[in-house]
Steps between C-alpha positions, in 0.01 A plus 500: 500500500611854434352817646548846346431808716491855373399809690518857376854458366495546126557143368737386781355166616609262776497136391485234772547132426597219734615745766722696260442857394610684183400825333337527160491839333501671164780705348508874565427577133148356543438658841643237733785539745716221351551342844446148369449289192185547296235226497609399147858472619388269782355271233842488332665443839268205566594326175874577525537392862286188459709397201829554684379314812364210294827466309707516820287232666533269199875552455561444872293181500699371201827621660586685179785757524286807433664800667269783402158548344376835377154545352391816320132540410331767293157525344332677214131562442396439140134570423311246716808287578779535755833347405763420764868466412714307748878477463690259725873521569654190657859489620672178595653191345181349361482342156256572216261220593480634858440852366216374280345310791516815714322689222219243516489535880479882469185456294353288779542754782170560683461867400573414134222240517257750655571763235485246215154368584165675485458733795172581670468778758194505726447823696267567791445795730568454870383680810205721597531728199457218249236556236 
């Protein structure tokens, strides 16, 4: 579960999840205070970090000599489609077959699966002021 709280601050929002707190905000050029990543950037962070964690878990389980993983994610909106680009840098003494297997594993990370399948969002109003 994630909770987002915003008061009268212009766009600055506290995000609370699993006892951790971060700030979401918008850049100053759109009226925010740029004190945190934008909501769209958090989506990129979710995919990049999930990919890196999934690859690390797999390489560790296989005891492969993978020293560093870096994942860069960007997206582009094209008409009614959003296209993500993910670039993975892997450093270590792994061979080509291990690199290809890790590419397959990257495509199986949980956030990748969520974003690759149909998504449904159900919204309700809570509290006394609900309509």
